[in-house]
N, C-alpha and C positions, 0 to 999 in steps of 0.2 A: 504494500501499500503506499501510496506517495506521502511525501509529506509536505504541506502546504507553505508559502512564506509569499509575503506582498511584497511586491516590488512598487518602492516608491517613486514612482514617475506615471506618467500618463502616455509615455511616449510608445506606439505600437511596436515602431521597429526596436526599439530596447526589447521590451516584451519578448518578441520572437527571439530574438537573438540568446537572451540569458534562458529562456524556455530551450532552446537547442540543445545549449551547455550541460544545463542543470538537471534536466528531465534524466540523464543516465544516473543520477545520483539517487534519484527518488525523491527530487525536489520539485513540486507543484509550484508554478511561478504564475502569482494572479494578479492582475491588476490593482494598482489602489483605488479605481474607481468602484470597483464590487463592495469596498468597504465604505465607501463617502469618504476616503482620506482626501483632503484636501492638498491645495500644494502650500507647503510652510514657508515663513518669509526668509530667505536665506540670508541670518545675520552674522554668519561667521566671517573670519577674515581669512580663512583658509579654505583649499578643496576638502580637506580632513574634516573641518569643523562644520560644514554644510552638509556633506556628505551622512554625518554623526547626526546633524539636526532633523533631517528628513527621515532618517532609517528610524529614529526615537519616536517621532511623530507618528511613522505609520504603525511601529507596535503598538503604541497606547492607542489608537483609534481600531486597528483591527483586532487586536490580542493575540497576535501572531507574531513567527519570526519575520524580519523584514531585511530586504536588501534594497541599499540605494549608492547612487555613484553621484560625483561630482566632476565635472570634467570641463577644460577650456585651454585657449593658446596662451602663452609665456614668450614675449619676446625680449628681448636681452637689449638691444636698442633703448626700449621703452621701461626699461626698469621691471621688467618682468608682468608688464600690461598686456592685455588686459584681463589676464588673470581670471581670477574670481568672478570677474564682470563680464565675460566673453560673451555670453547670450545675450546682453543689455548694454554691450560699449557704445551704441550709440543710441540708447535712452528707448522709453516705450513709445510706440509697440515694437514690439521686438522684431529685427527683419536681417537676415544674412546680408542683404544686398548693401544696407546704410551701416551694417559693421564692417562689411570690407571695405566698403567706400573711406569710414572714416580709419581704418587701420592703414591704408594706402595716404592717405593725408598726413599721418603722423609719422609715416616713414619716408615723406618725400625727399627729406635732405641727406637721407641716409643711405651711401652708397651700395651698391651689388658688392656681397662679399663680407658687408657687416651687418646683415639680416637673418643671424640665427635665431631660432626659435624650437618651440616644442610644444606637442599636444600632451597634455597632462589627463591622466583619469584616475580617480579615487574611487574605492569600492569599500563600502562598508556591509558586513553581516551582522545582524544583532539577533540573539537569540529571542529576548524578551525587552521591554523599553527600560529595565533598568539592570542590563548586562553590564558587570564591570570590565568584561575582559573582550570587546569587540574585537570582530576578524576585519580587517584592515590592509588592504594590498593597495599600491600603488605601482604606473607605469609611464614611462615619458615615450614619446616617439619625434625623433629628433629629425629638423628639417630649417629649409631657410622659405623667407618669405618674398615673392616675387614682386615684380611691380606692375604687373599686369595680369589678369586670372587666366587660368587656362583649364580648360575641361570642362566637362557637363554634369559630373556625376557627384558622388558625395552630399555634404551639406557644410553648413556654418563656413569656416575658412579654408575648405578644401582646396577651393580654386588657385587659391595663391599660396596654399603650403607647398614647395618645391621639395621634391627628393631627389638629393645629388647623385645618388647609388643609383637611381632608376633611371633618370633625365626623365622624371615626369612630376607632376602634381600628383595631390591625392585625389583630386576630382577625374583623374586620368584613369585611376585604378580600375581594374575588375572589383565585383563585390567580395571575391574569393580572395583577390590579394590584399585588399584593405582591411576585412575581417582577420587577415594571417600576421599584416605588419600591423596594424594601427594599436594604440597607445588602451583602447577598450577590448580588442580583441585579447591583448596580451593578459591585460589586468583581470579578465575574466578567468582565463589559463592560470593564472598567478592565485585567483581565490580558491579555483579547484583544487588545487595543490595545497593550499595552505587550509582548507576544511578536512584534508586526510584523504582524499579520493582523488587518486591519478585518473586522469582522461585518456579515453583512447576510443578510437573508430568512431568520432564524433566530426562530422563534416559542419562547415559555416555554411551559412547562405550566402 
């Protein structure tokens, strides 16, 4: 029998990805909407703090174990910005196009070769709302920021996220390649290992 846990997110793509990886471990990943869990204000100053806030809130409301992630882009030339504000970099309403435009504007005076950055993904798993030892994993995906977008795939900052070793942007990768290489894909693998269940024979979307 599978053990249910609530995903502290309303993102359908994330739900599918987490379900695919965690189902073989006997974990049934359920969306927070099933339990009327609303989004909580992300008042933390780090990815870890925000992921913990979301996971504890989902645990309290649902009464189930919870899984939450917090992700974003860190650019060295901008002292780590947009960081935890990546999704709302250009303000509300949230818009990938406006976020990308603002990032390009902020980097307009930064020359090629000095535009290093990385995606971060932090995952938090809580057994219950007062869990004193949450399982926390984090993974980074190194790259550079382009001066012009390339590719039509992915989302967020993917059209500007250049992967020098591959000679393409994250938005030019296939879904399989992105799931294998990305910060979230590798964080999910790390979570599986941290929970003590080696993953084998599982194919990403």
